[in-house]
Gaussian input, Z-matrix of N, CA and C with variables (Angstrom, degrees):
# hf/3-21g

backbone

0 1
 N
 C     1     B1
 C     2     B2     1     A1
 N     3     B3     2     A2     1     D1
 C     4     B4     3     A3     2     D2
 C     5     B5     4     A4     3     D3
 N     6     B6     5     A5     4     D4
 C     7     B7     6     A6     5     D5
 C     8     B8     7     A7     6     D6
 N     9     B9     8     A8     7     D7
 C    10    B10     9     A9     8     D8
 C    11    B11    10    A10     9     D9
 N    12    B12    11    A11    10    D10
 C    13    B13    12    A12    11    D11
 C    14    B14    13    A13    12    D12
 N    15    B15    14    A14    13    D13
 C    16    B16    15    A15    14    D14
 C    17    B17    16    A16    15    D15
 N    18    B18    17    A17    16    D16
 C    19    B19    18    A18    17    D17
 C    20    B20    19    A19    18    D18
 N    21    B21    20    A20    19    D19
 C    22    B22    21    A21    20    D20
 C    23    B23    22    A22    21    D21
 N    24    B24    23    A23    22    D22
 C    25    B25    24    A24    23    D23
 C    26    B26    25    A25    24    D24
 N    27    B27    26    A26    25    D25
 C    28    B28    27    A27    26    D26
 C    29    B29    28    A28    27    D27
 N    30    B30    29    A29    28    D28
 C    31    B31    30    A30    29    D29
 C    32    B32    31    A31    30    D30
 N    33    B33    32    A32    31    D31
 C    34    B34    33    A33    32    D32
 C    35    B35    34    A34    33    D33
 N    36    B36    35    A35    34    D34
 C    37    B37    36    A36    35    D35
 C    38    B38    37    A37    36    D36
 N    39    B39    38    A38    37    D37
 C    40    B40    39    A39    38    D38
 C    41    B41    40    A40    39    D39
 N    42    B42    41    A41    40    D40
 C    43    B43    42    A42    41    D41
 C    44    B44    43    A43    42    D42
 N    45    B45    44    A44    43    D43
 C    46    B46    45    A45    44    D44
 C    47    B47    46    A46    45    D45
 N    48    B48    47    A47    46    D46
 C    49    B49    48    A48    47    D47
 C    50    B50    49    A49    48    D48
 N    51    B51    50    A50    49    D49
 C    52    B52    51    A51    50    D50
 C    53    B53    52    A52    51    D51
 N    54    B54    53    A53    52    D52
 C    55    B55    54    A54    53    D53
 C    56    B56    55    A55    54    D54
 N    57    B57    56    A56    55    D55
 C    58    B58    57    A57    56    D56
 C    59    B59    58    A58    57    D57
 N    60    B60    59    A59    58    D58
 C    61    B61    60    A60    59    D59
 C    62    B62    61    A61    60    D60
 N    63    B63    62    A62    61    D61
 C    64    B64    63    A63    62    D62
 C    65    B65    64    A64    63    D63
 N    66    B66    65    A65    64    D64
 C    67    B67    66    A66    65    D65
 C    68    B68    67    A67    66    D66
 N    69    B69    68    A68    67    D67
 C    70    B70    69    A69    68    D68
 C    71    B71    70    A70    69    D69
 N    72    B72    71    A71    70    D70
 C    73    B73    72    A72    71    D71
 C    74    B74    73    A73    72    D72
 N    75    B75    74    A74    73    D73
 C    76    B76    75    A75    74    D74
 C    77    B77    76    A76    75    D75
 N    78    B78    77    A77    76    D76
 C    79    B79    78    A78    77    D77
 C    80    B80    79    A79    78    D78
 N    81    B81    80    A80    79    D79
 C    82    B82    81    A81    80    D80
 C    83    B83    82    A82    81    D81
 N    84    B84    83    A83    82    D82
 C    85    B85    84    A84    83    D83
 C    86    B86    85    A85    84    D84
 N    87    B87    86    A86    85    D85
 C    88    B88    87    A87    86    D86
 C    89    B89    88    A88    87    D87
 N    90    B90    89    A89    88    D88
 C    91    B91    90    A90    89    D89
 C    92    B92    91    A91    90    D90
 N    93    B93    92    A92    91    D91
 C    94    B94    93    A93    92    D92
 C    95    B95    94    A94    93    D93
 N    96    B96    95    A95    94    D94
 C    97    B97    96    A96    95    D95
 C    98    B98    97    A97    96    D96
 N    99    B99    98    A98    97    D97
 C   100   B100    99    A99    98    D98
 C   101   B101   100   A100    99    D99
 N   102   B102   101   A101   100   D100
 C   103   B103   102   A102   101   D101
 C   104   B104   103   A103   102   D102
 N   105   B105   104   A104   103   D103
 C   106   B106   105   A105   104   D104
 C   107   B107   106   A106   105   D105
 N   108   B108   107   A107   106   D106
 C   109   B109   108   A108   107   D107
 C   110   B110   109   A109   108   D108
 N   111   B111   110   A110   109   D109
 C   112   B112   111   A111   110   D110
 C   113   B113   112   A112   111   D111
 N   114   B114   113   A113   112   D112
 C   115   B115   114   A114   113   D113
 C   116   B116   115   A115   114   D114
 N   117   B117   116   A116   115   D115
 C   118   B118   117   A117   116   D116
 C   119   B119   118   A118   117   D117
 N   120   B120   119   A119   118   D118
 C   121   B121   120   A120   119   D119
 C   122   B122   121   A121   120   D120
 N   123   B123   122   A122   121   D121
 C   124   B124   123   A123   122   D122
 C   125   B125   124   A124   123   D123
 N   126   B126   125   A125   124   D124
 C   127   B127   126   A126   125   D125
 C   128   B128   127   A127   126   D126
 N   129   B129   128   A128   127   D127
 C   130   B130   129   A129   128   D128
 C   131   B131   130   A130   129   D129
 N   132   B132   131   A131   130   D130
 C   133   B133   132   A132   131   D131
 C   134   B134   133   A133   132   D132
 N   135   B135   134   A134   133   D133
 C   136   B136   135   A135   134   D134
 C   137   B137   136   A136   135   D135
 N   138   B138   137   A137   136   D136
 C   139   B139   138   A138   137   D137
 C   140   B140   139   A139   138   D138
 N   141   B141   140   A140   139   D139
 C   142   B142   141   A141   140   D140
 C   143   B143   142   A142   141   D141
 N   144   B144   143   A143   142   D142
 C   145   B145   144   A144   143   D143
 C   146   B146   145   A145   144   D144
 N   147   B147   146   A146   145   D145
 C   148   B148   147   A147   146   D146
 C   149   B149   148   A148   147   D147
 N   150   B150   149   A149   148   D148
 C   151   B151   150   A150   149   D149
 C   152   B152   151   A151   150   D150
 N   153   B153   152   A152   151   D151
 C   154   B154   153   A153   152   D152
 C   155   B155   154   A154   153   D153
 N   156   B156   155   A155   154   D154
 C   157   B157   156   A156   155   D155
 C   158   B158   157   A157   156   D156
 N   159   B159   158   A158   157   D157
 C   160   B160   159   A159   158   D158
 C   161   B161   160   A160   159   D159
 N   162   B162   161   A161   160   D160
 C   163   B163   162   A162   161   D161
 C   164   B164   163   A163   162   D162
 N   165   B165   164   A164   163   D163
 C   166   B166   165   A165   164   D164
 C   167   B167   166   A166   165   D165
 N   168   B168   167   A167   166   D166
 C   169   B169   168   A168   167   D167
 C   170   B170   169   A169   168   D168
 N   171   B171   170   A170   169   D169
 C   172   B172   171   A171   170   D170
 C   173   B173   172   A172   171   D171
 N   174   B174   173   A173   172   D172
 C   175   B175   174   A174   173   D173
 C   176   B176   175   A175   174   D174
 N   177   B177   176   A176   175   D175
 C   178   B178   177   A177   176   D176
 C   179   B179   178   A178   177   D177
 N   180   B180   179   A179   178   D178
 C   181   B181   180   A180   179   D179
 C   182   B182   181   A181   180   D180
 N   183   B183   182   A182   181   D181
 C   184   B184   183   A183   182   D182
 C   185   B185   184   A184   183   D183
 N   186   B186   185   A185   184   D184
 C   187   B187   186   A186   185   D185
 C   188   B188   187   A187   186   D186
 N   189   B189   188   A188   187   D187
 C   190   B190   189   A189   188   D188
 C   191   B191   190   A190   189   D189
 N   192   B192   191   A191   190   D190
 C   193   B193   192   A192   191   D191
 C   194   B194   193   A193   192   D192
 N   195   B195   194   A194   193   D193
 C   196   B196   195   A195   194   D194
 C   197   B197   196   A196   195   D195
 N   198   B198   197   A197   196   D196
 C   199   B199   198   A198   197   D197
 C   200   B200   199   A199   198   D198
 N   201   B201   200   A200   199   D199
 C   202   B202   201   A201   200   D200
 C   203   B203   202   A202   201   D201
 N   204   B204   203   A203   202   D202
 C   205   B205   204   A204   203   D203
 C   206   B206   205   A205   204   D204
 N   207   B207   206   A206   205   D205
 C   208   B208   207   A207   206   D206
 C   209   B209   208   A208   207   D207
 N   210   B210   209   A209   208   D208
 C   211   B211   210   A210   209   D209
 C   212   B212   211   A211   210   D210
 N   213   B213   212   A212   211   D211
 C   214   B214   213   A213   212   D212
 C   215   B215   214   A214   213   D213
 N   216   B216   215   A215   214   D214
 C   217   B217   216   A216   215   D215
 C   218   B218   217   A217   216   D216
 N   219   B219   218   A218   217   D217
 C   220   B220   219   A219   218   D218
 C   221   B221   220   A220   219   D219
 N   222   B222   221   A221   220   D220
 C   223   B223   222   A222   221   D221
 C   224   B224   223   A223   222   D222
 N   225   B225   224   A224   223   D223
 C   226   B226   225   A225   224   D224
 C   227   B227   226   A226   225   D225
 N   228   B228   227   A227   226   D226
 C   229   B229   228   A228   227   D227
 C   230   B230   229   A229   228   D228
 N   231   B231   230   A230   229   D229
 C   232   B232   231   A231   230   D230
 C   233   B233   232   A232   231   D231
 N   234   B234   233   A233   232   D232
 C   235   B235   234   A234   233   D233
 C   236   B236   235   A235   234   D234
 N   237   B237   236   A236   235   D235
 C   238   B238   237   A237   236   D236
 C   239   B239   238   A238   237   D237
 N   240   B240   239   A239   238   D238
 C   241   B241   240   A240   239   D239
 C   242   B242   241   A241   240   D240
 N   243   B243   242   A242   241   D241
 C   244   B244   243   A243   242   D242
 C   245   B245   244   A244   243   D243
 N   246   B246   245   A245   244   D244
 C   247   B247   246   A246   245   D245
 C   248   B248   247   A247   246   D246
 N   249   B249   248   A248   247   D247
 C   250   B250   249   A249   248   D248
 C   251   B251   250   A250   249   D249
 N   252   B252   251   A251   250   D250
 C   253   B253   252   A252   251   D251
 C   254   B254   253   A253   252   D252
 N   255   B255   254   A254   253   D253
 C   256   B256   255   A255   254   D254
 C   257   B257   256   A256   255   D255
 N   258   B258   257   A257   256   D256
 C   259   B259   258   A258   257   D257
 C   260   B260   259   A259   258   D258
 N   261   B261   260   A260   259   D259
 C   262   B262   261   A261   260   D260
 C   263   B263   262   A262   261   D261
 N   264   B264   263   A263   262   D262
 C   265   B265   264   A264   263   D263
 C   266   B266   265   A265   264   D264
 N   267   B267   266   A266   265   D265
 C   268   B268   267   A267   266   D266
 C   269   B269   268   A268   267   D267
 N   270   B270   269   A269   268   D268
 C   271   B271   270   A270   269   D269
 C   272   B272   271   A271   270   D270
 N   273   B273   272   A272   271   D271
 C   274   B274   273   A273   272   D272
 C   275   B275   274   A274   273   D273
 N   276   B276   275   A275   274   D274
 C   277   B277   276   A276   275   D275
 C   278   B278   277   A277   276   D276
 N   279   B279   278   A278   277   D277
 C   280   B280   279   A279   278   D278
 C   281   B281   280   A280   279   D279
 N   282   B282   281   A281   280   D280
 C   283   B283   282   A282   281   D281
 C   284   B284   283   A283   282   D282
 N   285   B285   284   A284   283   D283
 C   286   B286   285   A285   284   D284
 C   287   B287   286   A286   285   D285
 N   288   B288   287   A287   286   D286
 C   289   B289   288   A288   287   D287
 C   290   B290   289   A289   288   D288
 N   291   B291   290   A290   289   D289
 C   292   B292   291   A291   290   D290
 C   293   B293   292   A292   291   D291
 N   294   B294   293   A293   292   D292
 C   295   B295   294   A294   293   D293
 C   296   B296   295   A295   294   D294
 N   297   B297   296   A296   295   D295
 C   298   B298   297   A297   296   D296
 C   299   B299   298   A298   297   D297
 N   300   B300   299   A299   298   D298
 C   301   B301   300   A300   299   D299
 C   302   B302   301   A301   300   D300

   B1=1.4489
   B2=1.5263
   B3=1.3201
   B4=1.4637
   B5=1.5212
   B6=1.3416
   B7=1.4607
   B8=1.5202
   B9=1.3278
   B10=1.4598
   B11=1.5267
   B12=1.3451
   B13=1.4666
   B14=1.5335
   B15=1.3286
   B16=1.4694
   B17=1.5197
   B18=1.3427
   B19=1.4657
   B20=1.5237
   B21=1.3320
   B22=1.4544
   B23=1.5165
   B24=1.3306
   B25=1.4602
   B26=1.5254
   B27=1.3291
   B28=1.4663
   B29=1.5275
   B30=1.3189
   B31=1.4738
   B32=1.5327
   B33=1.3533
   B34=1.4629
   B35=1.5235
   B36=1.3278
   B37=1.4618
   B38=1.5220
   B39=1.3076
   B40=1.4605
   B41=1.5275
   B42=1.3335
   B43=1.4628
   B44=1.5280
   B45=1.3178
   B46=1.4664
   B47=1.5310
   B48=1.3334
   B49=1.4671
   B50=1.5238
   B51=1.3312
   B52=1.4619
   B53=1.5237
   B54=1.3252
   B55=1.4626
   B56=1.5277
   B57=1.3220
   B58=1.4695
   B59=1.5249
   B60=1.3269
   B61=1.4650
   B62=1.5170
   B63=1.3200
   B64=1.4615
   B65=1.5184
   B66=1.3261
   B67=1.4644
   B68=1.5247
   B69=1.3080
   B70=1.4634
   B71=1.5224
   B72=1.3309
   B73=1.4742
   B74=1.5223
   B75=1.3109
   B76=1.4611
   B77=1.5262
   B78=1.3289
   B79=1.4657
   B80=1.5256
   B81=1.3189
   B82=1.4679
   B83=1.5224
   B84=1.3341
   B85=1.4606
   B86=1.5213
   B87=1.3286
   B88=1.4586
   B89=1.5198
   B90=1.3253
   B91=1.4631
   B92=1.5309
   B93=1.3303
   B94=1.4632
   B95=1.5149
   B96=1.3239
   B97=1.4621
   B98=1.5273
   B99=1.3174
   B100=1.4597
   B101=1.5207
   B102=1.3061
   B103=1.4629
   B104=1.5300
   B105=1.3269
   B106=1.4551
   B107=1.5179
   B108=1.3226
   B109=1.4652
   B110=1.5252
   B111=1.3302
   B112=1.4594
   B113=1.5199
   B114=1.3190
   B115=1.4534
   B116=1.5176
   B117=1.3171
   B118=1.4531
   B119=1.5222
   B120=1.3280
   B121=1.4522
   B122=1.5288
   B123=1.3335
   B124=1.4577
   B125=1.5228
   B126=1.3301
   B127=1.4589
   B128=1.5203
   B129=1.3250
   B130=1.4605
   B131=1.5054
   B132=1.3264
   B133=1.4619
   B134=1.5231
   B135=1.3198
   B136=1.4648
   B137=1.5263
   B138=1.3206
   B139=1.4639
   B140=1.5330
   B141=1.3208
   B142=1.4595
   B143=1.5217
   B144=1.3346
   B145=1.4545
   B146=1.5212
   B147=1.3231
   B148=1.4680
   B149=1.5280
   B150=1.3235
   B151=1.4612
   B152=1.5347
   B153=1.3479
   B154=1.4685
   B155=1.5252
   B156=1.3168
   B157=1.4753
   B158=1.5254
   B159=1.3224
   B160=1.4682
   B161=1.5297
   B162=1.3352
   B163=1.4648
   B164=1.5194
   B165=1.3376
   B166=1.4564
   B167=1.5329
   B168=1.3219
   B169=1.4694
   B170=1.5332
   B171=1.3218
   B172=1.4670
   B173=1.5222
   B174=1.3373
   B175=1.4662
   B176=1.5227
   B177=1.3180
   B178=1.4654
   B179=1.5244
   B180=1.3260
   B181=1.4616
   B182=1.5289
   B183=1.3317
   B184=1.4628
   B185=1.5281
   B186=1.3355
   B187=1.4624
   B188=1.5314
   B189=1.3180
   B190=1.4658
   B191=1.5244
   B192=1.3284
   B193=1.4585
   B194=1.5229
   B195=1.3219
   B196=1.4492
   B197=1.5162
   B198=1.3197
   B199=1.4470
   B200=1.5123
   B201=1.3304
   B202=1.4584
   B203=1.5225
   B204=1.3133
   B205=1.4543
   B206=1.5222
   B207=1.3410
   B208=1.4622
   B209=1.5142
   B210=1.3020
   B211=1.4658
   B212=1.5288
   B213=1.3038
   B214=1.4593
   B215=1.5115
   B216=1.3206
   B217=1.4621
   B218=1.5140
   B219=1.3216
   B220=1.4575
   B221=1.5184
   B222=1.3385
   B223=1.4631
   B224=1.5248
   B225=1.3302
   B226=1.4619
   B227=1.5213
   B228=1.3226
   B229=1.4571
   B230=1.5231
   B231=1.3314
   B232=1.4603
   B233=1.5233
   B234=1.3262
   B235=1.4582
   B236=1.5288
   B237=1.3205
   B238=1.4664
   B239=1.5263
   B240=1.3170
   B241=1.4659
   B242=1.5236
   B243=1.3247
   B244=1.4616
   B245=1.5259
   B246=1.3158
   B247=1.4593
   B248=1.5312
   B249=1.3311
   B250=1.4634
   B251=1.5231
   B252=1.3249
   B253=1.4636
   B254=1.5261
   B255=1.3288
   B256=1.4664
   B257=1.5221
   B258=1.3324
   B259=1.4659
   B260=1.5308
   B261=1.3313
   B262=1.4623
   B263=1.5284
   B264=1.3143
   B265=1.4670
   B266=1.5274
   B267=1.3224
   B268=1.4652
   B269=1.5225
   B270=1.3335
   B271=1.4646
   B272=1.5326
   B273=1.3421
   B274=1.4577
   B275=1.5167
   B276=1.3256
   B277=1.4561
   B278=1.5269
   B279=1.3449
   B280=1.4686
   B281=1.5334
   B282=1.3219
   B283=1.4660
   B284=1.5248
   B285=1.3255
   B286=1.4597
   B287=1.5289
   B288=1.3355
   B289=1.4623
   B290=1.5260
   B291=1.3434
   B292=1.4594
   B293=1.5241
   B294=1.3170
   B295=1.4673
   B296=1.5251
   B297=1.3327
   B298=1.4603
   B299=1.5191
   B300=1.3269
   B301=1.4753
   B302=1.5096
   A1=108.57
   A2=115.88
   A3=121.52
   A4=109.47
   A5=115.15
   A6=121.23
   A7=108.80
   A8=115.87
   A9=121.97
   A10=109.58
   A11=117.85
   A12=119.45
   A13=113.37
   A14=117.78
   A15=120.69
   A16=112.50
   A17=115.82
   A18=119.24
   A19=114.01
   A20=117.85
   A21=120.91
   A22=114.06
   A23=117.46
   A24=121.21
   A25=110.07
   A26=117.40
   A27=119.32
   A28=110.41
   A29=116.91
   A30=122.24
   A31=112.19
   A32=117.40
   A33=120.21
   A34=111.66
   A35=118.50
   A36=122.85
   A37=113.66
   A38=117.43
   A39=122.47
   A40=110.76
   A41=115.45
   A42=121.16
   A43=111.23
   A44=117.78
   A45=121.82
   A46=111.96
   A47=117.00
   A48=120.53
   A49=111.32
   A50=117.47
   A51=120.76
   A52=110.66
   A53=116.48
   A54=120.71
   A55=110.09
   A56=116.68
   A57=120.66
   A58=111.14
   A59=117.65
   A60=120.84
   A61=111.52
   A62=117.39
   A63=120.69
   A64=112.71
   A65=118.64
   A66=121.16
   A67=113.00
   A68=119.10
   A69=122.66
   A70=110.66
   A71=117.22
   A72=122.56
   A73=106.67
   A74=116.58
   A75=122.37
   A76=109.74
   A77=115.54
   A78=121.57
   A79=108.10
   A80=115.66
   A81=122.56
   A82=106.49
   A83=116.22
   A84=119.90
   A85=110.15
   A86=115.20
   A87=122.44
   A88=109.30
   A89=115.58
   A90=121.35
   A91=108.61
   A92=116.40
   A93=120.86
   A94=108.92
   A95=115.49
   A96=120.93
   A97=108.73
   A98=115.81
   A99=122.08
   A100=112.34
   A101=115.12
   A102=124.00
   A103=112.69
   A104=117.78
   A105=122.10
   A106=114.92
   A107=117.59
   A108=121.32
   A109=109.83
   A110=116.46
   A111=121.88
   A112=110.00
   A113=116.10
   A114=122.46
   A115=108.78
   A116=117.05
   A117=122.22
   A118=106.70
   A119=116.62
   A120=122.48
   A121=108.82
   A122=116.12
   A123=122.18
   A124=106.66
   A125=116.19
   A126=119.84
   A127=109.99
   A128=115.63
   A129=121.27
   A130=114.14
   A131=117.69
   A132=120.49
   A133=108.02
   A134=116.73
   A135=121.93
   A136=108.36
   A137=116.66
   A138=119.90
   A139=112.76
   A140=118.91
   A141=120.90
   A142=110.85
   A143=116.47
   A144=120.93
   A145=113.58
   A146=117.31
   A147=122.80
   A148=108.26
   A149=116.59
   A150=121.12
   A151=108.51
   A152=115.84
   A153=120.06
   A154=111.81
   A155=117.94
   A156=120.30
   A157=110.24
   A158=116.45
   A159=120.81
   A160=110.38
   A161=116.05
   A162=121.02
   A163=110.59
   A164=117.24
   A165=121.50
   A166=110.77
   A167=116.53
   A168=120.40
   A169=110.77
   A170=116.80
   A171=121.06
   A172=110.78
   A173=116.50
   A174=120.63
   A175=111.09
   A176=117.56
   A177=120.97
   A178=111.45
   A179=117.57
   A180=119.44
   A181=111.57
   A182=118.16
   A183=120.25
   A184=112.49
   A185=116.84
   A186=120.57
   A187=112.82
   A188=117.18
   A189=122.97
   A190=111.20
   A191=115.58
   A192=119.80
   A193=109.24
   A194=115.32
   A195=120.76
   A196=109.67
   A197=115.61
   A198=118.34
   A199=111.84
   A200=115.50
   A201=121.06
   A202=109.68
   A203=115.04
   A204=123.14
   A205=107.13
   A206=116.66
   A207=121.49
   A208=110.86
   A209=116.58
   A210=123.29
   A211=112.71
   A212=117.59
   A213=121.20
   A214=115.18
   A215=117.80
   A216=121.10
   A217=109.27
   A218=116.40
   A219=122.38
   A220=107.88
   A221=116.35
   A222=121.90
   A223=108.25
   A224=116.26
   A225=122.27
   A226=109.25
   A227=116.79
   A228=121.19
   A229=109.87
   A230=116.07
   A231=121.58
   A232=111.93
   A233=115.41
   A234=122.02
   A235=108.71
   A236=117.13
   A237=122.83
   A238=111.05
   A239=118.02
   A240=121.62
   A241=113.54
   A242=118.41
   A243=120.52
   A244=111.89
   A245=117.01
   A246=120.05
   A247=110.53
   A248=116.67
   A249=121.49
   A250=110.04
   A251=116.89
   A252=120.33
   A253=110.51
   A254=117.58
   A255=121.27
   A256=111.63
   A257=116.68
   A258=120.83
   A259=110.34
   A260=117.26
   A261=120.66
   A262=111.41
   A263=117.42
   A264=121.00
   A265=109.97
   A266=117.44
   A267=120.65
   A268=111.72
   A269=116.88
   A270=122.31
   A271=111.33
   A272=117.79
   A273=121.07
   A274=116.00
   A275=117.88
   A276=120.85
   A277=109.12
   A278=118.83
   A279=120.16
   A280=111.77
   A281=115.69
   A282=121.83
   A283=112.31
   A284=117.91
   A285=120.25
   A286=113.10
   A287=118.92
   A288=122.49
   A289=112.13
   A290=118.02
   A291=122.19
   A292=108.62
   A293=116.32
   A294=121.93
   A295=108.79
   A296=116.28
   A297=121.97
   A298=108.47
   A299=116.04
   A300=120.80
   A301=109.84
   D1=126.95
   D2=178.07
   D3=-88.43
   D4=140.40
   D5=179.83
   D6=-118.27
   D7=137.00
   D8=178.69
   D9=-69.47
   D10=129.31
   D11=-179.82
   D12=-70.93
   D13=-19.56
   D14=-178.77
   D15=-81.61
   D16=-54.66
   D17=-173.15
   D18=-102.44
   D19=-15.70
   D20=178.63
   D21=82.58
   D22=3.19
   D23=177.93
   D24=-88.07
   D25=159.42
   D26=173.32
   D27=-61.37
   D28=149.95
   D29=-177.12
   D30=-55.36
   D31=-33.21
   D32=-179.14
   D33=-66.55
   D34=-29.55
   D35=-178.16
   D36=-99.38
   D37=-10.33
   D38=-174.99
   D39=-69.49
   D40=136.75
   D41=178.30
   D42=-121.27
   D43=15.19
   D44=-177.82
   D45=-58.34
   D46=-45.84
   D47=-177.99
   D48=-68.79
   D49=-35.43
   D50=177.84
   D51=-64.67
   D52=-43.10
   D53=178.20
   D54=-65.21
   D55=-40.58
   D56=179.21
   D57=-62.40
   D58=-38.91
   D59=179.64
   D60=-66.21
   D61=-34.32
   D62=-177.59
   D63=-74.06
   D64=-18.36
   D65=-176.87
   D66=-101.51
   D67=-0.09
   D68=-177.98
   D69=-82.29
   D70=134.01
   D71=171.87
   D72=-103.58
   D73=103.91
   D74=-172.86
   D75=-99.90
   D76=133.73
   D77=175.92
   D78=-115.00
   D79=130.68
   D80=177.40
   D81=-119.46
   D82=120.80
   D83=-177.99
   D84=-146.83
   D85=167.22
   D86=-177.87
   D87=-102.99
   D88=138.95
   D89=179.25
   D90=-133.75
   D91=137.17
   D92=176.86
   D93=-94.40
   D94=134.43
   D95=179.51
   D96=-118.22
   D97=-160.01
   D98=-177.60
   D99=-55.07
   D100=145.20
   D101=174.63
   D102=59.08
   D103=27.41
   D104=175.85
   D105=73.32
   D106=19.03
   D107=-179.91
   D108=-79.18
   D109=137.50
   D110=177.35
   D111=-95.01
   D112=139.93
   D113=176.22
   D114=-129.08
   D115=134.26
   D116=172.98
   D117=-89.20
   D118=122.39
   D119=-177.19
   D120=-107.17
   D121=131.44
   D122=176.17
   D123=-117.54
   D124=114.06
   D125=-178.65
   D126=-125.42
   D127=163.68
   D128=178.48
   D129=97.60
   D130=3.37
   D131=177.88
   D132=-92.77
   D133=124.19
   D134=-179.49
   D135=-78.91
   D136=111.14
   D137=-175.94
   D138=-76.10
   D139=-4.41
   D140=175.05
   D141=-80.34
   D142=-30.14
   D143=-176.91
   D144=-103.46
   D145=-25.07
   D146=-178.16
   D147=-116.72
   D148=139.26
   D149=178.09
   D150=-78.69
   D151=93.38
   D152=-176.02
   D153=-70.68
   D154=-28.02
   D155=177.71
   D156=-63.16
   D157=-44.41
   D158=179.57
   D159=-66.23
   D160=-42.17
   D161=178.69
   D162=-62.61
   D163=-44.36
   D164=-179.73
   D165=-63.43
   D166=-41.58
   D167=179.38
   D168=-62.58
   D169=-40.72
   D170=178.36
   D171=-65.28
   D172=-45.10
   D173=179.27
   D174=-61.64
   D175=-44.76
   D176=-178.88
   D177=-63.08
   D178=-40.38
   D179=-178.47
   D180=-73.69
   D181=-38.45
   D182=-179.03
   D183=-73.15
   D184=-32.50
   D185=-177.65
   D186=-97.02
   D187=-4.25
   D188=178.78
   D189=53.79
   D190=55.30
   D191=179.77
   D192=-144.47
   D193=169.20
   D194=175.36
   D195=-89.20
   D196=162.60
   D197=179.03
   D198=-172.79
   D199=171.84
   D200=-179.71
   D201=-149.71
   D202=165.20
   D203=178.04
   D204=-114.76
   D205=101.66
   D206=-176.14
   D207=-123.09
   D208=135.40
   D209=170.35
   D210=49.48
   D211=40.70
   D212=178.13
   D213=76.37
   D214=15.35
   D215=177.06
   D216=-137.38
   D217=156.23
   D218=-179.54
   D219=-103.62
   D220=130.39
   D221=178.43
   D222=-115.03
   D223=125.40
   D224=177.67
   D225=-117.58
   D226=138.02
   D227=-179.45
   D228=-74.57
   D229=128.30
   D230=178.43
   D231=101.61
   D232=174.26
   D233=179.79
   D234=-96.00
   D235=102.30
   D236=-177.65
   D237=-126.87
   D238=27.17
   D239=-171.92
   D240=-55.30
   D241=-49.40
   D242=-175.16
   D243=-77.48
   D244=-32.17
   D245=176.81
   D246=-69.19
   D247=-36.29
   D248=179.67
   D249=-62.09
   D250=-40.25
   D251=-179.72
   D252=-61.20
   D253=-43.03
   D254=178.44
   D255=-61.79
   D256=-42.22
   D257=-179.23
   D258=-67.76
   D259=-40.95
   D260=178.96
   D261=-63.67
   D262=-37.19
   D263=177.27
   D264=-65.64
   D265=-41.94
   D266=176.71
   D267=-65.78
   D268=-28.78
   D269=-179.96
   D270=-75.99
   D271=-11.65
   D272=175.02
   D273=113.96
   D274=4.41
   D275=177.48
   D276=-83.67
   D277=138.91
   D278=179.69
   D279=-69.52
   D280=142.47
   D281=-175.06
   D282=-62.57
   D283=-35.91
   D284=-176.69
   D285=-75.45
   D286=-9.51
   D287=178.71
   D288=-96.64
   D289=-0.25
   D290=-179.41
   D291=-106.45
   D292=119.35
   D293=-179.66
   D294=-109.39
   D295=121.12
   D296=179.04
   D297=-107.42
   D298=126.16
   D299=178.92
   D300=-108.98

């Protein structure tokens, strides 16, 4: 049986990650980089409370694009702003906490 290090409850009963998702203010915006390449940037996710590696892997596979986790933000190749919002909502983030620019 796995126990959560934060609350001490078993992993099946733990709600730490759910609470963390509800308090995140996520910004999704487009940024131009070298050679006119577009990158979708997702910032505002606390990587101490949320597994950003797992989230990034899910986003990359669902959107069929490359990406990386740099400096506390997720960068995805291409313009995926509106698709990212749908995936984040399915991942458990509240819709009103996601801002798309």
